[in-house]
N, CA and C atoms as an extended XYZ file, in Angstrom:
555
Properties=species:S:1:pos:R:3:atomname:S:1:resname:S:1:resid:I:1 pbc="F F F"
N         0.819       -1.190        0.000 N   UNK     1
C         0.000        0.000        0.000 CA  UNK     1
C         0.870        1.264        0.000 C   UNK     1
N         1.948        1.269        0.804 N   UNK     2
C         2.813        2.434        0.854 CA  UNK     2
C         3.499        2.658       -0.489 C   UNK     2
N         3.762        1.586       -1.244 N   UNK     3
C         4.431        1.719       -2.551 CA  UNK     3
C         3.645        2.600       -3.499 C   UNK     3
N         2.349        2.592       -3.404 N   UNK     4
C         1.522        3.401       -4.296 CA  UNK     4
C         1.439        4.861       -3.852 C   UNK     4
N         1.993        5.189       -2.706 N   UNK     5
C         1.858        6.539       -2.165 CA  UNK     5
C         3.056        7.440       -2.456 C   UNK     5
N         3.862        7.100       -3.437 N   UNK     6
C         5.008        7.923       -3.824 CA  UNK     6
C         4.511        9.112       -4.644 C   UNK     6
N         5.012       10.296       -4.321 N   UNK     7
C         4.630       11.515       -5.040 CA  UNK     7
C         5.878       12.243       -5.522 C   UNK     7
N         5.705       13.120       -6.488 N   UNK     8
C         6.818       13.935       -6.973 CA  UNK     8
C         6.731       15.367       -6.443 C   UNK     8
N         5.871       15.567       -5.458 N   UNK     9
C         5.708       16.872       -4.821 CA  UNK     9
C         5.096       16.652       -3.436 C   UNK     9
N         5.165       17.675       -2.625 N   UNK    10
C         4.601       17.605       -1.276 CA  UNK    10
C         3.094       17.798       -1.315 C   UNK    10
N         2.402       17.071       -0.452 N   UNK    11
C         0.968       17.276       -0.242 CA  UNK    11
C         0.781       17.560        1.239 C   UNK    11
N        -0.445       17.811        1.643 N   UNK    12
C        -0.719       18.238        3.016 CA  UNK    12
C        -0.160       17.301        4.078 C   UNK    12
N        -0.242       15.975        3.863 N   UNK    13
C         0.272       15.051        4.886 CA  UNK    13
C         1.783       15.167        5.029 C   UNK    13
N         2.494       15.391        3.940 N   UNK    14
C         3.944       15.584        4.032 CA  UNK    14
C         4.263       16.848        4.825 C   UNK    14
N         3.529       17.906        4.528 N   UNK    15
C         3.757       19.173        5.237 CA  UNK    15
C         3.469       19.043        6.723 C   UNK    15
N         2.450       18.261        7.081 N   UNK    16
C         2.142       18.044        8.501 CA  UNK    16
C         3.312       17.380        9.212 C   UNK    16
N         3.941       16.429        8.563 N   UNK    17
C         5.104       15.769        9.157 CA  UNK    17
C         6.296       16.716        9.244 C   UNK    17
N         6.524       17.521        8.219 N   UNK    18
C         7.641       18.458        8.249 CA  UNK    18
C         7.469       19.497        9.357 C   UNK    18
N         6.239       19.852        9.691 N   UNK    19
C         5.996       20.820       10.767 CA  UNK    19
C         6.427       20.300       12.132 C   UNK    19
N         6.471       18.977       12.306 N   UNK    20
C         6.880       18.409       13.599 CA  UNK    20
C         8.260       17.759       13.533 C   UNK    20
N         8.853       17.679       12.348 N   UNK    21
C        10.146       17.015       12.186 CA  UNK    21
C        11.238       17.733       12.968 C   UNK    21
N        12.041       16.944       13.689 N   UNK    22
C        13.173       17.484       14.442 CA  UNK    22
C        14.499       16.856       14.029 C   UNK    22
N        14.454       15.812       13.162 N   UNK    23
C        15.687       15.104       12.818 CA  UNK    23
C        15.560       14.412       11.469 C   UNK    23
N        16.618       14.500       10.669 N   UNK    24
C        16.722       13.693        9.459 CA  UNK    24
C        18.189       13.454        9.156 C   UNK    24
N        18.442       12.467        8.310 N   UNK    25
C        19.784       12.193        7.803 CA  UNK    25
C        19.811       12.614        6.350 C   UNK    25
N        20.857       13.346        5.977 N   UNK    26
C        21.017       13.878        4.630 CA  UNK    26
C        22.089       13.082        3.900 C   UNK    26
N        21.730       12.480        2.777 N   UNK    27
C        22.681       11.739        1.953 CA  UNK    27
C        23.058       12.575        0.741 C   UNK    27
N        24.375       12.664        0.488 N   UNK    28
C        24.899       13.357       -0.685 CA  UNK    28
C        25.974       12.476       -1.322 C   UNK    28
N        26.361       12.816       -2.542 N   UNK    29
C        27.379       12.034       -3.249 CA  UNK    29
C        28.261       12.954       -4.075 C   UNK    29
N        29.480       12.491       -4.284 N   UNK    30
C        30.404       13.196       -5.176 CA  UNK    30
C        31.388       12.167       -5.708 C   UNK    30
N        31.368       11.975       -7.009 N   UNK    31
C        32.230       10.997       -7.667 CA  UNK    31
C        32.147        9.663       -6.925 C   UNK    31
N        33.218        9.244       -6.268 N   UNK    32
C        33.193        7.962       -5.554 CA  UNK    32
C        32.870        8.123       -4.072 C   UNK    32
N        32.755        9.341       -3.588 N   UNK    33
C        32.479        9.581       -2.171 CA  UNK    33
C        30.982        9.660       -1.905 C   UNK    33
N        30.587        9.133       -0.777 N   UNK    34
C        29.219        9.254       -0.293 CA  UNK    34
C        29.274        9.840        1.109 C   UNK    34
N        28.219       10.505        1.510 N   UNK    35
C        28.155       11.061        2.852 CA  UNK    35
C        26.719       10.978        3.338 C   UNK    35
N        26.547       10.622        4.587 N   UNK    36
C        25.253       10.703        5.251 CA  UNK    36
C        25.489       11.463        6.541 C   UNK    36
N        24.819       12.587        6.687 N   UNK    37
C        25.031       13.458        7.836 CA  UNK    37
C        23.724       13.706        8.571 C   UNK    37
N        23.767       13.685        9.912 N   UNK    38
C        22.564       13.999       10.683 CA  UNK    38
C        22.273       15.493       10.661 C   UNK    38
N        21.005       15.827       10.681 N   UNK    39
C        20.551       17.213       10.763 CA  UNK    39
C        19.424       17.272       11.781 C   UNK    39
N        19.436       18.281       12.634 N   UNK    40
C        18.392       18.391       13.640 CA  UNK    40
C        18.088       19.830       13.981 C   UNK    40
N        16.931       20.029       14.561 N   UNK    41
C        16.517       21.359       14.957 CA  UNK    41
C        15.164       21.302       15.631 C   UNK    41
N        14.637       22.469       15.966 N   UNK    42
C        13.313       22.499       16.594 CA  UNK    42
C        12.244       22.040       15.600 C   UNK    42
N        11.074       21.648       16.083 N   UNK    43
C        10.013       21.219       15.165 CA  UNK    43
C         9.802       22.243       14.054 C   UNK    43
N         9.779       21.750       12.825 N   UNK    44
C         9.568       22.624       11.680 CA  UNK    44
C        10.820       23.293       11.157 C   UNK    44
N        12.007       22.839       11.571 N   UNK    45
C        13.233       23.494       11.114 CA  UNK    45
C        13.478       23.323        9.614 C   UNK    45
N        12.802       22.355        8.997 N   UNK    46
C        12.819       22.237        7.543 CA  UNK    46
C        11.586       22.990        7.041 C   UNK    46
N        11.818       24.050        6.309 N   UNK    47
C        10.742       24.939        5.867 CA  UNK    47
C        10.227       24.543        4.489 C   UNK    47
N         8.928       24.514        4.347 N   UNK    48
C         8.295       24.277        3.049 CA  UNK    48
C         8.166       25.633        2.355 C   UNK    48
N         8.838       25.766        1.213 N   UNK    49
C         8.755       27.013        0.456 CA  UNK    49
C         7.600       26.967       -0.534 C   UNK    49
N         7.374       25.795       -1.107 N   UNK    50
C         6.212       25.538       -1.961 CA  UNK    50
C         6.101       24.024       -2.096 C   UNK    50
N         5.158       23.540       -2.873 N   UNK    51
C         4.900       22.095       -2.981 CA  UNK    51
C         6.079       21.315       -3.561 C   UNK    51
N         7.017       22.015       -4.178 N   UNK    52
C         8.159       21.364       -4.811 CA  UNK    52
C         9.481       21.676       -4.125 C   UNK    52
N         9.468       22.568       -3.119 N   UNK    53
C        10.727       23.089       -2.600 CA  UNK    53
C        10.714       23.191       -1.075 C   UNK    53
N        11.806       22.718       -0.463 N   UNK    54
C        12.008       22.858        0.977 CA  UNK    54
C        13.398       23.446        1.210 C   UNK    54
N        13.612       23.974        2.414 N   UNK    55
C        14.917       24.553        2.741 CA  UNK    55
C        15.205       24.349        4.221 C   UNK    55
N        16.496       24.236        4.530 N   UNK    56
C        16.928       24.147        5.923 CA  UNK    56
C        18.276       24.848        6.075 C   UNK    56
N        18.530       25.332        7.280 N   UNK    57
C        19.767       26.045        7.585 CA  UNK    57
C        20.934       25.075        7.663 C   UNK    57
N        22.093       25.532        7.245 N   UNK    58
C        23.329       24.757        7.381 CA  UNK    58
C        24.058       25.243        8.637 C   UNK    58
N        23.823       24.560        9.741 N   UNK    59
C        24.459       24.912       11.008 CA  UNK    59
C        25.755       24.130       11.177 C   UNK    59
N        26.673       24.620       12.003 N   UNK    60
C        27.936       23.909       12.215 CA  UNK    60
C        27.697       22.496       12.746 C   UNK    60
N        28.537       21.590       12.299 N   UNK    61
C        28.508       20.208       12.780 CA  UNK    61
C        29.917       19.801       13.138 C   UNK    61
N        30.416       18.776       12.450 N   UNK    62
C        31.759       18.296       12.754 CA  UNK    62
C        32.840       19.019       11.945 C   UNK    62
N        32.442       20.042       11.222 N   UNK    63
C        33.351       20.891       10.438 CA  UNK    63
C        34.009       20.186        9.258 C   UNK    63
N        33.472       19.057        8.838 N   UNK    64
C        33.982       18.400        7.631 CA  UNK    64
C        33.355       19.034        6.393 C   UNK    64
N        32.217       19.628        6.507 N   UNK    65
C        31.392       20.224        5.450 CA  UNK    65
C        31.321       19.345        4.199 C   UNK    65
N        31.305       18.032        4.410 N   UNK    66
C        31.260       17.091        3.290 CA  UNK    66
C        30.005       17.287        2.438 C   UNK    66
N        28.864       17.500        3.076 N   UNK    67
C        27.625       17.670        2.303 CA  UNK    67
C        27.720       18.882        1.385 C   UNK    67
N        28.188       20.004        1.906 N   UNK    68
C        28.297       21.213        1.082 CA  UNK    68
C        29.284       20.997       -0.063 C   UNK    68
N        30.394       20.353        0.227 N   UNK    69
C        31.384       20.081       -0.825 CA  UNK    69
C        30.800       19.146       -1.884 C   UNK    69
N        30.104       18.113       -1.428 N   UNK    70
C        29.517       17.168       -2.379 CA  UNK    70
C        28.509       17.856       -3.290 C   UNK    70
N        27.700       18.740       -2.724 N   UNK    71
C        26.664       19.404       -3.524 CA  UNK    71
C        27.247       20.306       -4.611 C   UNK    71
N        28.486       20.713       -4.470 N   UNK    72
C        29.115       21.523       -5.515 CA  UNK    72
C        29.312       20.724       -6.804 C   UNK    72
N        29.438       19.391       -6.672 N   UNK    73
C        29.674       18.576       -7.857 CA  UNK    73
C        28.534       17.660       -8.238 C   UNK    73
N        27.624       17.401       -7.298 N   UNK    74
C        26.521       16.474       -7.541 CA  UNK    74
C        25.340       16.944       -6.697 C   UNK    74
N        24.305       17.415       -7.337 N   UNK    75
C        23.182       18.041       -6.622 CA  UNK    75
C        22.195       17.045       -6.019 C   UNK    75
N        22.366       15.755       -6.264 N   UNK    76
C        21.410       14.763       -5.748 CA  UNK    76
C        21.476       14.663       -4.230 C   UNK    76
N        20.294       14.587       -3.604 N   UNK    77
C        20.210       14.396       -2.155 CA  UNK    77
C        19.108       13.399       -1.818 C   UNK    77
N        19.281       12.761       -0.679 N   UNK    78
C        18.244       11.941       -0.082 CA  UNK    78
C        18.118       12.363        1.372 C   UNK    78
N        16.895       12.465        1.851 N   UNK    79
C        16.639       12.877        3.229 CA  UNK    79
C        15.736       11.831        3.877 C   UNK    79
N        16.177       11.276        4.997 N   UNK    80
C        15.377       10.290        5.714 CA  UNK    80
C        15.020       10.875        7.074 C   UNK    80
N        13.729       11.148        7.272 N   UNK    81
C        13.228       11.755        8.496 CA  UNK    81
C        12.811       10.674        9.480 C   UNK    81
N        13.283       10.805       10.725 N   UNK    82
C        12.882        9.926       11.824 CA  UNK    82
C        12.025       10.738       12.774 C   UNK    82
N        10.966       10.136       13.265 N   UNK    83
C        10.034       10.787       14.180 CA  UNK    83
C        10.009        9.976       15.468 C   UNK    83
N        10.747       10.398       16.503 N   UNK    84
C        10.853        9.603       17.729 CA  UNK    84
C         9.491        9.146       18.258 C   UNK    84
N         9.388        7.844       18.464 N   UNK    85
C         8.163        7.262       18.982 CA  UNK    85
C         7.166        6.864       17.924 C   UNK    85
N         7.416        7.229       16.661 N   UNK    86
C         6.473        6.930       15.590 CA  UNK    86
C         7.085        5.892       14.661 C   UNK    86
N         6.329        4.889       14.319 N   UNK    87
C         6.842        3.772       13.527 CA  UNK    87
C         6.659        3.948       12.030 C   UNK    87
N         7.061        5.074       11.520 N   UNK    88
C         7.113        5.320       10.073 CA  UNK    88
C         8.189        6.371        9.840 C   UNK    88
N         8.742        6.340        8.663 N   UNK    89
C         9.776        7.283        8.279 CA  UNK    89
C         9.340        7.963        6.992 C   UNK    89
N         9.795        9.194        6.793 N   UNK    90
C         9.490        9.889        5.545 CA  UNK    90
C        10.810       10.132        4.807 C   UNK    90
N        10.794        9.890        3.509 N   UNK    91
C        11.988       10.109        2.699 CA  UNK    91
C        11.671       11.102        1.600 C   UNK    91
N        12.606       12.020        1.408 N   UNK    92
C        12.525       12.975        0.301 CA  UNK    92
C        13.801       12.828       -0.512 C   UNK    92
N        13.643       12.621       -1.805 N   UNK    93
C        14.767       12.609       -2.739 CA  UNK    93
C        14.619       13.814       -3.650 C   UNK    93
N        15.742       14.405       -4.017 N   UNK    94
C        15.673       15.556       -4.894 CA  UNK    94
C        17.033       16.058       -5.294 C   UNK    94
N        17.049       17.309       -5.668 N   UNK    95
C        18.270       18.000       -6.065 CA  UNK    95
C        18.384       19.262       -5.209 C   UNK    95
N        19.604       19.563       -4.783 N   UNK    96
C        19.797       20.667       -3.845 CA  UNK    96
C        20.774       21.704       -4.371 C   UNK    96
N        20.560       22.923       -3.919 N   UNK    97
C        21.466       24.042       -4.151 CA  UNK    97
C        21.768       24.682       -2.813 C   UNK    97
N        22.913       25.310       -2.731 N   UNK    98
C        23.279       26.076       -1.548 CA  UNK    98
C        22.890       27.533       -1.812 C   UNK    98
N        22.217       28.143       -0.832 N   UNK    99
C        21.743       29.517       -0.992 CA  UNK    99
C        22.365       30.427        0.060 C   UNK    99
N        22.656       31.659       -0.352 N   UNK   100
C        23.073       32.705        0.584 CA  UNK   100
C        22.088       33.882        0.523 C   UNK   100
N        20.887       33.629        0.010 N   UNK   101
C        19.858       34.661       -0.093 CA  UNK   101
C        19.543       35.195        1.304 C   UNK   101
N        19.744       36.479        1.547 N   UNK   102
C        19.556       37.022        2.894 CA  UNK   102
C        18.131       36.860        3.435 C   UNK   102
N        17.127       36.959        2.583 N   UNK   103
C        15.748       36.794        3.051 CA  UNK   103
C        15.483       35.357        3.490 C   UNK   103
N        15.981       34.403        2.721 N   UNK   104
C        15.820       33.003        3.093 CA  UNK   104
C        16.568       32.721        4.393 C   UNK   104
N        17.805       33.177        4.484 N   UNK   105
C        18.596       32.934        5.692 CA  UNK   105
C        17.919       33.539        6.921 C   UNK   105
N        17.359       34.731        6.783 N   UNK   106
C        16.649       35.363        7.909 CA  UNK   106
C        15.451       34.523        8.331 C   UNK   106
N        14.766       33.913        7.378 N   UNK   107
C        13.590       33.096        7.712 CA  UNK   107
C        13.970       31.788        8.413 C   UNK   107
N        15.226       31.377        8.295 N   UNK   108
C        15.698       30.133        8.896 CA  UNK   108
C        16.446       30.348       10.213 C   UNK   108
N        16.465       31.583       10.698 N   UNK   109
C        17.186       31.896       11.940 CA  UNK   109
C        16.628       31.081       13.110 C   UNK   109
N        17.527       30.699       14.012 N   UNK   110
C        17.158       29.978       15.235 CA  UNK   110
C        17.935       30.566       16.401 C   UNK   110
N        17.280       30.673       17.520 N   UNK   111
C        17.927       31.161       18.751 CA  UNK   111
C        18.700       32.455       18.525 C   UNK   111
N        18.135       33.344       17.728 N   UNK   112
C        18.769       34.633       17.488 CA  UNK   112
C        19.967       34.574       16.550 C   UNK   112
N        20.224       33.426       15.937 N   UNK   113
C        21.362       33.269       15.032 CA  UNK   113
C        20.853       33.054       13.602 C   UNK   113
N        21.523       33.678       12.648 N   UNK   114
C        21.189       33.521       11.241 CA  UNK   114
C        22.259       32.647       10.599 C   UNK   114
N        21.858       31.612        9.866 N   UNK   115
C        22.866       30.751        9.231 CA  UNK   115
C        23.616       31.479        8.125 C   UNK   115
N        24.821       31.002        7.825 N   UNK   116
C        25.614       31.571        6.743 CA  UNK   116
C        25.126       31.066        5.392 C   UNK   116
N        24.617       29.828        5.374 N   UNK   117
C        24.094       29.239        4.141 CA  UNK   117
C        22.866       28.398        4.462 C   UNK   117
N        22.134       28.075        3.423 N   UNK   118
C        20.973       27.190        3.539 CA  UNK   118
C        21.013       26.208        2.375 C   UNK   118
N        20.438       25.050        2.601 N   UNK   119
C        20.279       24.076        1.530 CA  UNK   119
C        18.838       24.136        1.063 C   UNK   119
N        18.650       24.316       -0.234 N   UNK   120
C        17.326       24.388       -0.845 CA  UNK   120
C        17.166       23.138       -1.708 C   UNK   120
N        16.148       22.351       -1.401 N   UNK   121
C        15.941       21.079       -2.081 CA  UNK   121
C        14.706       21.155       -2.976 C   UNK   121
N        14.883       20.802       -4.242 N   UNK   122
C        13.762       20.612       -5.157 CA  UNK   122
C        13.356       19.152       -5.047 C   UNK   122
N        12.122       18.922       -4.651 N   UNK   123
C        11.621       17.575       -4.397 CA  UNK   123
C        11.350       16.854       -5.713 C   UNK   123
N        11.957       15.671       -5.853 N   UNK   124
C        11.674       14.807       -7.000 CA  UNK   124
C        10.793       13.633       -6.600 C   UNK   124
N        10.918       13.230       -5.342 N   UNK   125
C        10.192       12.055       -4.861 CA  UNK   125
C        10.029       12.181       -3.348 C   UNK   125
N         8.824       11.899       -2.875 N   UNK   126
C         8.572       11.882       -1.433 CA  UNK   126
C         7.707       10.661       -1.132 C   UNK   126
N         8.085        9.942       -0.077 N   UNK   127
C         7.383        8.713        0.273 CA  UNK   127
C         7.573        8.388        1.740 C   UNK   127
N         6.746        7.479        2.224 N   UNK   128
C         6.857        6.989        3.595 CA  UNK   128
C         7.378        5.566        3.585 C   UNK   128
N         8.176        5.251        4.597 N   UNK   129
C         8.654        3.890        4.823 CA  UNK   129
C         7.935        3.340        6.051 C   UNK   129
N         7.666        2.052        6.035 N   UNK   130
C         7.032        1.430        7.197 CA  UNK   130
C         8.040        1.355        8.352 C   UNK   130
N         7.534        1.082        9.538 N   UNK   131
C         8.349        1.077       10.737 CA  UNK   131
C         8.881       -0.277       11.169 C   UNK   131
N         8.901       -1.261       10.278 N   UNK   132
C         9.370       -2.587       10.673 CA  UNK   132
C        10.807       -2.555       11.188 C   UNK   132
N        11.686       -1.808       10.540 N   UNK   133
C        13.081       -1.732       10.989 CA  UNK   133
C        13.172       -1.134       12.390 C   UNK   133
N        12.369       -0.098       12.666 N   UNK   134
C        12.372        0.519       13.997 CA  UNK   134
C        11.890       -0.478       15.048 C   UNK   134
N        10.892       -1.276       14.701 N   UNK   135
C        10.395       -2.277       15.652 CA  UNK   135
C        11.394       -3.405       15.854 C   UNK   135
N        12.049       -3.864       14.788 N   UNK   136
C        13.069       -4.894       14.950 CA  UNK   136
C        14.197       -4.399       15.843 C   UNK   136
N        14.569       -3.138       15.695 N   UNK   137
C        15.643       -2.549       16.494 CA  UNK   137
C        15.173       -2.110       17.880 C   UNK   137
N        13.854       -2.139       18.103 N   UNK   138
C        13.278       -1.613       19.343 CA  UNK   138
C        13.777       -0.182       19.584 C   UNK   138
N        13.848        0.557       18.484 N   UNK   139
C        14.471        1.872       18.467 CA  UNK   139
C        13.918        2.839       19.498 C   UNK   139
N        12.611        2.846       19.684 N   UNK   140
C        12.000        3.830       20.576 CA  UNK   140
C        11.793        3.305       21.984 C   UNK   140
N        12.182        2.084       22.276 N   UNK   141
C        11.987        1.528       23.617 CA  UNK   141
C        13.126        1.962       24.543 C   UNK   141
N        12.802        2.417       25.750 N   UNK   142
C        13.842        2.880       26.680 CA  UNK   142
C        14.946        1.847       26.915 C   UNK   142
N        14.612        0.569       26.937 N   UNK   143
C        15.611       -0.468       27.177 CA  UNK   143
C        16.629       -0.617       26.058 C   UNK   143
N        16.403        0.049       24.928 N   UNK   144
C        17.332       -0.034       23.801 CA  UNK   144
C        18.425        1.025       23.859 C   UNK   144
N        18.325        1.928       24.812 N   UNK   145
C        19.350        2.975       24.938 CA  UNK   145
C        20.689        2.351       25.322 C   UNK   145
N        21.739        2.850       24.731 N   UNK   146
C        23.090        2.382       25.063 CA  UNK   146
C        23.553        3.125       26.302 C   UNK   146
N        23.962        2.379       27.310 N   UNK   147
C        24.410        2.969       28.570 CA  UNK   147
C        25.869        3.405       28.467 C   UNK   147
N        26.221        4.457       29.212 N   UNK   148
C        27.606        4.920       29.264 CA  UNK   148
C        28.498        3.756       29.698 C   UNK   148
N        29.626        3.629       29.043 N   UNK   149
C        30.557        2.554       29.360 CA  UNK   149
C        30.343        1.293       28.531 C   UNK   149
N        29.213        1.201       27.853 N   UNK   150
C        28.929        0.027       27.024 CA  UNK   150
C        29.782        0.044       25.750 C   UNK   150
N        30.126        1.228       25.288 N   UNK   151
C        31.011        1.414       24.141 CA  UNK   151
C        32.037        2.479       24.534 C   UNK   151
N        33.150        2.581       23.807 N   UNK   152
C        34.138        3.617       24.135 CA  UNK   152
C        33.523        5.013       24.064 C   UNK   152
N        33.936        5.887       24.967 N   UNK   153
C        33.458        7.276       24.970 CA  UNK   153
C        33.998        8.010       23.752 C   UNK   153
N        33.423        9.170       23.461 N   UNK   154
C        33.897        9.982       22.344 CA  UNK   154
C        35.368       10.332       22.538 C   UNK   154
N        35.750       10.652       23.763 N   UNK   155
C        37.158       10.961       24.048 CA  UNK   155
C        38.064        9.785       23.729 C   UNK   155
N        37.646        8.574       24.062 N   UNK   156
C        38.444        7.390       23.746 CA  UNK   156
C        38.529        7.169       22.246 C   UNK   156
N        37.427        7.410       21.547 N   UNK   157
C        37.434        7.266       20.093 CA  UNK   157
C        38.411        8.261       19.472 C   UNK   157
N        38.318        9.515       19.874 N   UNK   158
C        39.213       10.547       19.331 CA  UNK   158
C        40.663       10.209       19.658 C   UNK   158
N        40.922        9.790       20.886 N   UNK   159
C        42.272        9.429       21.297 CA  UNK   159
C        42.825        8.279       20.452 C   UNK   159
N        41.986        7.318       20.127 N   UNK   160
C        42.425        6.164       19.347 CA  UNK   160
C        42.619        6.486       17.869 C   UNK   160
N        41.893        7.473       17.345 N   UNK   161
C        41.883        7.704       15.904 CA  UNK   161
C        42.549        8.993       15.435 C   UNK   161
N        42.847        9.902       16.350 N   UNK   162
C        43.384       11.199       15.932 CA  UNK   162
C        44.545       11.618       16.836 C   UNK   162
N        45.425       12.417       16.279 N   UNK   163
C        46.516       12.988       17.070 CA  UNK   163
C        45.963       14.217       17.777 C   UNK   163
N        45.791       14.114       19.081 N   UNK   164
C        45.138       15.188       19.834 CA  UNK   164
C        46.107       16.004       20.677 C   UNK   164
N        47.377       15.825       20.465 N   UNK   165
C        48.380       16.683       21.082 CA  UNK   165
C        48.350       16.756       22.593 C   UNK   165
N        48.291       15.646       23.267 N   UNK   166
C        48.430       15.634       24.711 CA  UNK   166
C        47.158       15.781       25.518 C   UNK   166
N        46.013       16.009       24.896 N   UNK   167
C        44.760       16.063       25.667 CA  UNK   167
C        44.450       14.673       26.186 C   UNK   167
N        43.989       14.602       27.410 N   UNK   168
C        43.619       13.275       27.907 CA  UNK   168
C        42.148       12.993       27.628 C   UNK   168
N        41.789       11.738       27.775 N   UNK   169
C        40.439       11.279       27.444 CA  UNK   169
C        39.389       12.032       28.246 C   UNK   169
N        39.622       12.252       29.519 N   UNK   170
C        38.641       12.953       30.363 CA  UNK   170
C        38.413       14.379       29.862 C   UNK   170
N        39.490       15.061       29.437 N   UNK   171
C        39.350       16.418       28.889 CA  UNK   171
C        38.517       16.407       27.618 C   UNK   171
N        38.802       15.446       26.748 N   UNK   172
C        38.065       15.365       25.489 CA  UNK   172
C        36.600       15.034       25.731 C   UNK   172
N        36.331       14.125       26.672 N   UNK   173
C        34.940       13.792       26.997 CA  UNK   173
C        34.212       15.016       27.539 C   UNK   173
N        34.862       15.765       28.425 N   UNK   174
C        34.236       16.958       28.999 CA  UNK   174
C        33.998       18.020       27.931 C   UNK   174
N        34.984       18.216       27.052 N   UNK   175
C        34.833       19.201       25.976 CA  UNK   175
C        33.669       18.806       25.064 C   UNK   175
N        33.617       17.537       24.665 N   UNK   176
C        32.550       17.065       23.788 CA  UNK   176
C        31.186       17.195       24.459 C   UNK   176
N        31.079       16.783       25.728 N   UNK   177
C        29.797       16.847       26.440 CA  UNK   177
C        29.268       18.274       26.474 C   UNK   177
N        30.152       19.240       26.634 N   UNK   178
C        29.729       20.643       26.628 CA  UNK   178
C        29.369       21.104       25.221 C   UNK   178
N        30.232       20.841       24.258 N   UNK   179
C        30.039       21.338       22.890 CA  UNK   179
C        28.764       20.781       22.247 C   UNK   179
N        28.493       19.506       22.464 N   UNK   180
C        27.339       18.881       21.804 CA  UNK   180
C        26.016       19.441       22.310 C   UNK   180
N        26.023       20.052       23.494 N   UNK   181
C        24.801       20.635       24.050 CA  UNK   181
C        24.744       22.144       23.975 C   UNK   181
N        25.912       22.797       23.879 N   UNK   182
C        25.929       24.263       23.989 CA  UNK   182
C        26.467       25.007       22.765 C   UNK   182
N        27.239       24.360       21.936 N   UNK   183
C        27.810       25.032       20.755 CA  UNK   183
C        26.998       24.662       19.513 C   UNK   183
N        25.692       24.901       19.563 N   UNK   184
C        24.794       24.437       18.512 CA  UNK   184
C        24.738       25.360       17.304 C   UNK   184
N        25.014       26.631       17.487 N   UNK   185
C        24.881       27.584       16.389 CA  UNK   185
C        26.168       28.354       16.246 C   UNK   185
């Protein structure tokens, strides 16, 4: 039944989901490189400009800017929206451009901050996925949360994979714990 519900533009039900969306993963490509990056914000942070076009702010992340670099050579994007507690996902496929239009950027401001750039997506395909994968993973169940210490901390990962010039794991963990909650814009 869901297979027949693929559209090449947004309709009211898609817009209703975008108004409450707080998280999606953005897939981009360039030559042989692929990237999937998380994106998040307050409900409705992905703005519907019209039935064929959506936009979202490009806020700082891990500073790799892989998505922006990829879009310079290949405009194709895929967006997979997750809705915590809901057993369905929404996917938007399309083509994207990077915008520095001041009016658009002003409309995407959050917490008193205006983004430097925005991604504008022309929708080619929008569809819903069933929630079987979420149920198999028990994704929304509290018992599925990974407890601290079950896997290496971010500081341990950085220490193992990067030259951090003498910072110890506890310092890196403390820096990350602060940055991930407070350095959002």
